[in-house]
N, C-alpha and C positions, 0 to 999 in steps of 0.2 A: 757119179756126182753126189756129193753130200747135200743134205737139206740146207745147210748154210750157204753153200755155193749156188744152189738153185735159187734160193731167196735173193741172194746178192745179184745174180744175173737178171732176174725179173725186175728188181727194183732199179738197177742201173739202166735198163731199157726204157723206163718210164720217166725218170727225172732228167732235168736239164744239166745239173752239175754232178756228173758221175764221180768226180774225185772226192766229193763231200759225203759219199755213201760209206757207212761202216756197218757191217753185219757180223755179229758175234754170237756164239752159243754159250749159255750160262748153265751151270749145274742146277738141278732142281732137287728139292727134298724128296719128291716122288720119283722112283726109278723108272716109271712108265711115262714120264713127261720130259719134253725137251723145251727149253725156253730160248727163243731167238730174239735178240735185241737189234733193232734197225735204227740207225741214226742217219737223218738226212738234213739238208739245209732247210732253214725256215721257209725259203721261197718254194721249195718242192714238197712240203708236207701236204698241201692241198691236193697235189697230183696223186700222191700215194693213197690218201684216204678216199678221194673221189666223192662224188655226190651221194649223200646218204650212206657213206662207207662202202659203196659197192666195189670199188677197186681193191681195197684192203681185204674185204671179205672174199673176193675172188682169189687173191693171192693166198690167203689162209686155206682156202679149199684145195688149191693146187698142191700146196706144201703138205697138207694133212693127207691127201690121197697118195702123194709120193711116199710119205712115211708108212702108210698102210701097206704099200708094196714091199718096203724094206724091213723095218723092225716093228711096225705097228705100235708106235708110241704116239701119245697125244702131243701135238705141237702147239705151243703158245707163242704168238708173235707180238712183240711190243714195238710200237713205232714212237719215236721221239725226234725232236728237232734240236739243233744247237745253233 
């Protein structure tokens, strides 16, 4: 399972509107970095961020550790709403 697929699976299990979730990987200028962009509905952004950012930090930790097992690249996850 790729890092994008793992991120999408985690996010979809948290939000109310699964159809509104979009997860894409974007190229980075740094070859040792992966950028993952997550778009969710405005109603679900609070669920993803969590109180004091605890949920998104936990997601970032899981994805970063998964990357360490595969190709050991730094993963940057950006969350936005539409």
